[in-house]
C-alpha positions in Angstrom: -28.2 17.1 -21.6 -27.1 18.7 -18.2 -26.5 15.6 -16.0 -25.1 15.6 -12.1 -23.3 12.4 -10.6 -23.5 11.8 -6.9 -21.7 9.6 -5.1 -22.5 9.5 -0.9 -22.5 6.2 0.2 -19.5 4.1 2.1 -17.2 6.7 1.6 -15.4 9.9 -1.1 -18.8 11.4 -1.5 -18.5 13.7 -4.5 -20.4 15.2 -7.5 -19.5 15.6 -11.1 -21.1 17.4 -13.9 -21.5 16.6 -17.8 -23.2 18.8 -20.3 -24.0 17.7 -23.5 -21.4 14.3 -23.2 -18.5 16.5 -21.9 -17.3 16.9 -18.2 -17.2 19.9 -16.8 -16.3 19.8 -13.2 -15.8 16.6 -11.0 -14.9 17.4 -6.8 -14.4 15.1 -3.7 -16.7 16.9 -0.6 -13.3 16.5 1.5 -11.9 19.1 -0.2 -14.7 21.7 1.0 -15.7 20.2 4.4 -12.3 19.3 5.2 -13.0 15.5 6.2 -10.9 13.2 4.4 -13.0 11.1 2.4 -16.2 12.4 3.8 -15.8 10.4 7.3 -17.4 11.7 10.3 -17.8 9.9 13.7 -20.0 6.4 13.6 -22.3 6.0 12.3 -22.2 9.5 9.9 -19.2 8.0 8.9 -19.8 7.5 5.3 -23.1 9.0 4.9 -22.3 12.3 3.9 -23.8 14.1 0.8 -21.7 16.4 -0.9 -23.7 19.4 -0.9 -20.7 21.6 -1.2 -19.2 19.8 -4.0 -22.6 19.8 -6.2 -23.3 23.4 -5.2 -19.9 24.1 -6.5 -20.1 22.1 -9.9 -23.6 23.4 -10.4 -21.8 27.3 -10.1 -18.4 25.9 -12.4 -20.9 25.1 -14.9 -23.3 28.3 -14.6 -26.5 26.3 -14.2 -29.4 25.6 -11.6 -30.8 22.7 -9.9 -33.7 23.1 -11.8 -32.0 23.0 -15.0 -30.8 19.7 -14.8 -32.3 16.7 -16.9 -31.3 14.7 -14.8 -29.2 13.3 -11.4 -27.5 10.0 -11.2 -27.1 8.6 -8.1 -24.2 5.8 -8.0 -26.1 3.1 -5.9 -29.5 1.2 -6.5 -31.0 0.5 -3.7 -33.4 -1.7 -5.2 -30.3 -4.2 -6.4 -29.5 -4.7 -2.4 -30.2 -8.1 -0.8 -30.6 -9.1 3.3 -27.6 -9.6 5.0 -28.0 -12.5 5.7 -28.3 -13.6 2.1 -25.3 -10.8 1.1 -23.3 -13.2 3.8 -21.2 -9.7 4.7 -21.4 -8.4 8.3 -22.4 -5.2 8.5 -24.2 -3.4 11.2 -25.2 -0.5 9.1 -26.4 -1.8 6.0 -30.3 -1.5 7.0 -30.1 2.3 7.8 -27.5 2.5 5.0 -30.5 1.4 2.4 -32.8 3.7 4.1 -30.3 6.2 3.4 -30.0 5.7 -0.3 -33.6 5.3 -0.7 -34.3 9.0 0.4 -31.8 10.1 -1.3 -34.3 12.1 -4.0 -35.7 13.8 -0.8 -31.9 14.4 0.8 -30.9 16.1 -2.6 -33.7 18.3 -3.2 -33.5 19.7 0.2 -29.9 20.3 -0.3 -30.0 21.5 -3.7 -33.0 24.0 -3.7 -34.8 23.5 -7.1 -34.4 20.5 -7.9 -37.6 18.1 -8.4 -37.3 14.5 -6.7 -38.2 12.9 -9.7 -34.5 13.8 -11.4 -33.2 11.4 -9.3 -32.5 8.2 -10.8 -30.5 5.6 -9.3 -27.3 3.5 -11.3 -25.8 0.0 -10.3 -22.6 1.3 -8.3 -20.1 -0.8 -10.8 -21.9 0.2 -13.7 -21.3 3.2 -12.6 -17.4 2.7 -12.0 -17.4 0.8 -15.3 -19.0 3.8 -16.9 -16.2 6.2 -15.4 -13.0 4.1 -17.0 -14.7 3.1 -20.1 -17.0 5.9 -21.3 -14.0 7.8 -20.1 -11.0 5.9 -21.8 -9.1 7.2 -24.9 -10.8 4.2 -26.5 -14.0 5.7 -28.5 -15.9 3.3 -25.9 -14.6 0.0 -27.5 -12.5 -1.9 -24.4 -13.0 -4.3 -21.9 -13.3 -3.3 -18.4 -12.7 -4.7 -14.9 -13.8 -3.5 -11.8 -12.8 -4.3 -8.3 -13.5 -3.0 -5.3 -15.1 -3.6 -1.7 -18.6 -4.4 -2.1 -21.5 -2.8 -4.3 -25.0 -3.1 -3.6 -24.7 -7.1 -3.7 -21.0 -7.7 -5.8 -17.4 -6.9 -5.5 -16.8 -7.0 -9.2 -17.6 -6.4 -12.7 -16.4 -7.8 -15.8 -17.5 -6.8 -18.9 -17.1 -4.6 -22.4 -18.1 -1.5 -23.7 -19.0 -2.0 -27.4 -19.6 1.4 -29.3 -20.3 2.7 -25.8 -22.7 0.4 -24.8 -22.1 -1.7 -21.7 -22.3 -5.6 -22.1 -22.0 -7.3 -18.4 -20.1 -10.5 -18.9 -19.6 -11.6 -15.3 -20.1 -9.9 -11.4 -18.7 -11.7 -8.2 -21.3 -12.0 -5.7 -20.4 -10.9 -2.0 -19.2 -12.1 0.2 -16.6 -12.8 -1.7 -14.6 -9.6 -2.9 -10.6 -8.9 -2.9 -11.6 -5.4 -1.8 -12.8 -6.6 1.4 -9.7 -9.2 1.5 -7.2 -6.2 1.3 -9.6 -3.9 3.9 -9.3 -6.5 6.8 -5.7 -7.2 6.2 -5.1 -3.1 6.1 -7.0 -3.3 9.8 -4.9 -6.1 11.0 -1.6 -4.1 10.2 -2.8 -1.3 12.8 -4.2 1.1 9.9 -7.3 2.9 8.6 -9.5 0.1 6.7 -11.4 1.6 3.6 -8.5 4.3 3.9 -5.3 3.7 4.2 -4.8 0.2 1.9 -1.8 2.3 0.1 0.2 2.1 2.8 -0.2 -2.1 3.2 1.2 -1.8 -0.6 3.9 0.3 -0.2 4.7 -2.2 3.0 4.7 -5.0 1.0 8.0 -4.1 -0.3 9.7 -4.2 2.2 8.9 -8.2 3.1 8.6 -11.7 1.4 5.5 -13.2 0.4 6.1 -16.7 2.4 2.2 -16.9 3.0 1.8 -16.8 -0.7 1.2 -20.9 -0.5 -1.3 -20.3 2.0 -3.1 -17.5 0.4 -3.4 -19.6 -2.8 -5.7 -22.1 -1.0 -7.8 -20.0 0.2 -7.7 -17.0 -2.5 -7.9 -18.1 -6.4 -9.7 -16.8 -9.7 -12.4 -19.1 -11.7 -13.0 -20.4 -14.6 -16.1 -18.2 -15.1 -14.4 -15.1 -14.4 -15.3 -15.2 -10.9 -12.8 -15.7 -7.9 -13.1 -17.2 -4.1 -11.9 -15.5 -1.1 -12.8 -17.0 2.2 -11.6 -17.9 5.4 -7.6 -16.3 5.4 -6.9 -16.1 9.2 -4.8 -13.3 9.0 -3.6 -13.8 13.5 -2.1 -17.0 12.4 0.3 -15.3 9.5 1.3 -12.2 11.6 0.6 -11.0 15.4 -2.4 -7.8 15.0 -0.8 -4.6 14.9 -1.8 -1.7 17.1 -1.6 1.8 15.6 0.8 3.1 17.2 2.9 0.2 17.5 5.9 -0.1 15.1 5.8 -2.4 12.0 8.0 -5.7 11.9 9.2 -8.4 9.4 6.0 -10.2 10.3 3.8 -7.7 8.9 5.9 -6.8 5.8 5.4 -10.3 5.1 1.9 -10.4 5.3 1.7 -7.3 3.3 3.5 -8.8 0.4 1.7 -12.2 0.3 -1.4 -10.4 0.4 -0.3 -8.1 -2.1 1.2 -10.9 -4.6 -2.2 -13.6 -4.2 -3.8 -10.0 -5.2 -1.8 -9.5 -8.0 -2.2 -13.2 -9.3 -5.9 -13.6 -9.4 -6.0 -10.2 -11.3 -3.7 -11.3 -14.1 -6.2 -14.4 -13.7 -9.4 -12.4 -14.3 -7.8 -10.4 -17.1 -6.8 -13.4 -19.1 -10.1 -14.8 -18.9 -11.8 -11.4 -19.7 -9.8 -11.2 -23.0 -10.6 -14.4 -24.0 -14.2 -13.1 -23.9 -13.6 -9.9 -25.4 -10.5 -10.1 -27.2 -10.3 -6.2 -27.3 -6.8 -4.9 -27.0 -8.1 -2.1 -24.5 -8.4 -2.6 -20.9 -9.9 0.1 -18.4 -10.0 -0.4 -15.1 -12.1 1.1 -11.9 -12.8 0.6 -8.7 -11.1 0.9 -5.1 -8.7 -2.1 -6.2 -7.5 -0.3 -9.4 -5.7 2.1 -7.2 -3.1 -0.5 -6.2 -0.6 0.8 -8.9 1.4 -2.4 -8.4 -0.8 -4.4 -9.6 -1.9 -2.2 -12.5 1.2 -2.9 -13.6 1.5 -6.3 -13.3 -1.8 -6.3 -15.6 0.3 -3.8 -18.0 3.1 -6.4 -18.5 1.9 -9.5 -18.2 -1.8 -9.7 -19.3 -3.1 -9.8 -23.1 -4.2 -6.6 -23.2 -2.0 -4.0 -25.0 -3.5 -1.3 -23.6 -4.2 -0.5 -20.1 -6.3 2.4 -19.2 -6.7 3.2 -15.1 -9.5 6.1 -14.0 -7.4 8.6 -12.1 -10.8 8.8 -9.6 -10.4 5.1 -9.7 -12.1 5.0 -6.0 -15.7 5.4 -4.9 -15.3 9.3 -6.2 -15.0 7.9 -9.5 -18.5 6.9 -9.3 -20.3 10.6 -9.4 -18.6 10.9 -13.0 -19.6 7.4 -13.6 -22.9 7.8 -13.4 -23.2 11.1 -15.6 -21.9 9.5 -18.2 -23.5 6.3 -18.5 -26.9 8.7 -18.5 -25.2 10.8 -21.4 -24.3 7.8 -23.2 -28.1 6.0 -23.0 -29.5 9.3 -24.0 -27.8 9.1 -27.2 -25.0 11.7 -26.4 -21.4 11.6 -27.8 -19.6 11.1 -24.8 -15.9 12.8 -25.0 -13.0 10.8 -23.2 -11.4 12.0 -20.0 -10.1 15.8 -20.4 -7.9 15.4 -17.6 -7.6 15.1 -13.9 -7.8 19.0 -13.0 -11.4 19.0 -12.9 -11.7 21.0 -9.5 -11.7 24.5 -8.2 -9.0 27.4 -9.3 -8.4 30.9 -8.5 -7.9 33.9 -10.7 -4.5 35.5 -10.1 -6.7 38.7 -9.0 -8.1 36.6 -6.4 -5.2 35.2 -5.4 -3.9 38.7 -4.7 -6.8 39.7 -2.7 -6.3 37.0 -0.5 -2.7 37.4 0.0 -3.2 41.3 0.5 -6.1 40.6 2.9 -3.8 38.0 5.2 -1.1 40.9 5.4 1.7 38.4 4.1 5.1 39.5 2.4 5.0 38.1 -0.9 6.4 39.0 -4.4 5.5 38.1 -7.7 8.2 37.3 -9.7 9.0 37.6 -13.7 8.8 33.3 -13.8 7.2 31.7 -11.0 8.5 28.4 -12.3 12.4 29.7 -12.6 11.6 31.1 -8.8 10.8 27.7 -7.8 13.5 25.9 -9.9 16.2 27.9 -8.0 14.7 27.0 -4.8 14.4 23.3 -5.1 17.9 23.2 -7.0 19.2 24.9 -2.9 17.2 22.1 -1.4 14.3 24.0 -0.5 11.0 22.1 0.0 8.4 24.4 -2.3 4.1 23.9 -1.9 3.2 24.2 -5.3 -0.7 25.7 -6.1 -1.5 26.3 -9.3 -4.5 26.0 -11.8 -7.5 23.4 -11.2 -7.4 20.8 -8.2 -7.0 17.0 -9.1 -9.9 15.2 -9.0 -9.4 11.7 -7.5 -6.2 11.1 -4.6 -3.1 11.6 -6.7 -1.5 15.4 -7.0 -0.6 15.6 -10.8 1.4 18.9 -10.2 -1.6 21.2 -9.3 -1.5 21.0 -5.0 2.2 19.2 -4.7 4.9 19.7 -2.1 7.9 19.3 -4.8 11.6 18.5 -3.5 14.7 18.0 -5.1 15.4 13.8 -5.7 19.3 14.1 -5.5 19.3 13.8 -2.0 18.2 10.9 -0.4 17.6 12.6 3.1 14.5 14.2 1.4 12.2 11.4 1.6 12.5 11.4 5.1 12.3 15.3 5.1 9.0 15.3 3.1 7.5 12.4 5.9 8.6 13.9 8.4 6.7 17.4 7.0 3.3 15.2 6.3 3.8 13.6 9.4 3.7 10.2 8.1 5.2 6.3 8.4 9.0 6.6 7.0 8.5 3.5 5.1 6.1 5.7 2.8 8.1 6.8 -0.7 7.2 9.6 -2.6 7.0 10.0 -7.0 9.0 11.4 -9.5 7.6 13.8 -12.1 9.3 14.4 -15.2 9.5 15.1 -19.0 7.2 12.2 -20.8 10.0 12.7 -23.6 12.7 12.2 -21.2 10.5 9.0 -19.3 12.0 5.8 -20.8 15.4 7.3 -20.4 15.1 6.8 -16.7 12.5 4.5 -16.1 11.3 1.2 -17.9 8.9 -1.8 -17.5 5.8 0.5 -17.0 3.7 2.5 -19.3 4.9 5.8 -21.1 3.5 8.3 -20.9 1.9 8.0 -17.3 0.3 11.0 -16.5 -1.7 10.2 -13.3 0.2 8.0 -11.1 -1.6 4.9 -11.3 1.5 2.5 -12.4 5.2 1.7 -11.1 7.8 1.8 -13.3 11.7 0.4 -12.8 14.6 2.9 -12.2 17.3 2.7 -14.8 20.4 1.4 -12.2 22.0 4.3 -14.0 19.7 6.8 -12.3 19.3 4.9 -8.9 22.3 6.8 -7.4 21.3 9.9 -9.2 17.5 10.7 -7.8 17.4 8.5 -4.8 14.7 9.8 -2.7 11.9 8.7 -5.4 13.3 5.2 -5.5 11.2 2.6 -3.3 13.4 -0.3 -1.7 12.3 -2.8 -4.4 14.1 0.0 -6.9 10.9 1.1 -8.4 9.3 4.4 -8.9 5.5 5.5 -9.5 6.2 8.0 -11.6 4.1 11.2 -13.5 4.9 11.8 -17.1 4.9 15.7 -17.5 3.4 16.4 -21.1 4.3 20.4 -22.0 1.2 20.6 -23.6 -1.0 19.9 -21.1 1.1 21.4 -17.9 2.8 23.9 -19.4 3.6 25.3 -16.6 5.0 22.3 -14.7 7.0 21.3 -17.9 8.9 25.0 -17.9 9.4 24.1 -14.1 11.0 21.0 -15.1 12.9 22.0 -17.9 14.6 25.2 -15.6 14.9 22.5 -12.7 17.6 20.3 -15.0 19.6 23.3 -16.4 20.5 23.6 -12.7 21.1 20.5 -11.3 21.0 18.2 -14.6 18.6 16.0 -13.3 15.1 15.7 -15.2 13.0 14.7 -12.4 11.4 16.5 -9.3 10.2 15.1 -6.5 6.1 15.4 -5.8 3.9 14.7 -3.1 0.4 15.4 -2.2 0.1 18.8 -0.5 -1.3 17.4 3.2 -0.3 16.3 6.1 -1.1 13.3 7.6 -4.6 13.1 8.0 -6.1 16.0 6.3 -7.5 16.0 2.7 -5.1 17.3 -0.4 -5.3 21.1 0.1 -7.7 22.8 -2.1 -7.9 26.3 -1.8 -5.9 29.3 -1.2 -6.7 29.1 2.7 -6.0 25.8 2.6 -2.7 26.2 1.2 -1.6 28.9 3.9 -2.8 27.2 6.8 -0.5 24.5 5.1 2.6 26.5 4.4 2.1 28.7 8.0 2.2 25.1 10.0 4.8 23.1 8.2 8.5 23.7 7.5 8.3 24.3 3.8 10.3 27.2 2.4 8.6 28.7 -0.2 4.7 28.6 -1.5 4.2 29.0 -5.1 0.8 30.2 -5.1 -0.4 31.0 -9.1 2.4 33.7 -10.2 3.4 34.9 -6.2 5.9 33.6 -4.2 5.9 33.7 -0.4 9.3 32.8 1.5 9.3 30.9 4.9 12.2 33.7 6.1 10.2 36.6 5.1 7.0 35.2 7.2 9.6 35.3 10.1 9.3 31.3 10.5 11.5 29.3 11.4 12.8 26.6 8.6 
């Protein structure tokens, strides 16, 4: 079967295509439209069809819209309750509902040849669950936990996949929502809700959980597998911060207390779910599953032996989940997640043609990995553009900014390049075979940068740029079989410096989506103080362009 998955509600519009149970392509609309999270001015803020991503998915699969057997839309308007019954105040709920109901019409208009009757709805949290449980390397047998802001009427799903079939064990009804709780605090702290929650997670490391006793009285798990979140007065804990105001200890303490209570509730939910399933394997999805600090506590302290997190755990992943769910229901053998590099790529000839058209001086070194390693060893910053772009919010060695980890100043330097807050950490890339020498208390391998690990004390002074204030790092382990070019670059850097680690952060600037196309890469390179752009086998040097460093 040829199945197209679509996410087009709330945020992160995306498309994915699954052919005969195998994931062929997946991409977020922001990588094409250049609007981060697909957001436009209200009221169109989250209701963007992934037209460009869907068309590209069809091209990648070499099929036309009329060749599709089904289109799965990851929101079911039939499940929606009136706002008064939901208990969630959302002035756009009625309009959002109408938009969802007209999705078949809108999709047929944007994908000529598509029969609107082919469009099917799948419950939002079922799509999330399938994106994890069916994509995880457990053969369709695992417990699954979904937590986000909201779906049609719930904010959570706990269940189990057996032989690829999902049994829902509990769903938490709105208005109780761990995701919305975190969003509310994010906004109170002066960040953009439903977008900047990861900043709150980073800020938490600078604070103390002094409000945890208060939060425990209002936010806690229940004995039936659900939880309570109600009545938190953020203003009583810290003064509301405006976006342009500096943060202080009170804001860090609020973030730390919030993070702590979230982790406690998640551990309680995992304990309940394990008691129901006795499965050794857990798969996580939903926006809360992008909280790598919480994921790490689940890995260390929950009863589950194995924990797998969907790399596109936010709403973007529901496009893939809907398609996988339909394939499974049709009786197809669904193959596990093939890796996060599911987006666009360009051939060497195409890249060179673009460079020639742009009339930019470039070189084609004998070995781009060695060239990049040399630049990094000399403390240059490198923009790394290789292969297919990543699906999800993490740069995993395809659209990355790289730097020397042994220079503590490179953390500030990279945050300045990206134009973002200085409390934000950057991550280490390390060969999987070396990871356990430097990092502990987290899963290894860890290829998707979705867990934090303790940095061995003997290495903290050697790689200070990637060590967060709490002594941890969000690592990406690299297997040469999966990422031969990245592995070659890491090995070449270690030969020059003795360090088996390179700094990795996403190739973008603040408020902009991750670089996706060669044009994006050239624009980012030209507008930021990056020393070298490694684009395919080609290298562009800042000094050759006459640009200031």
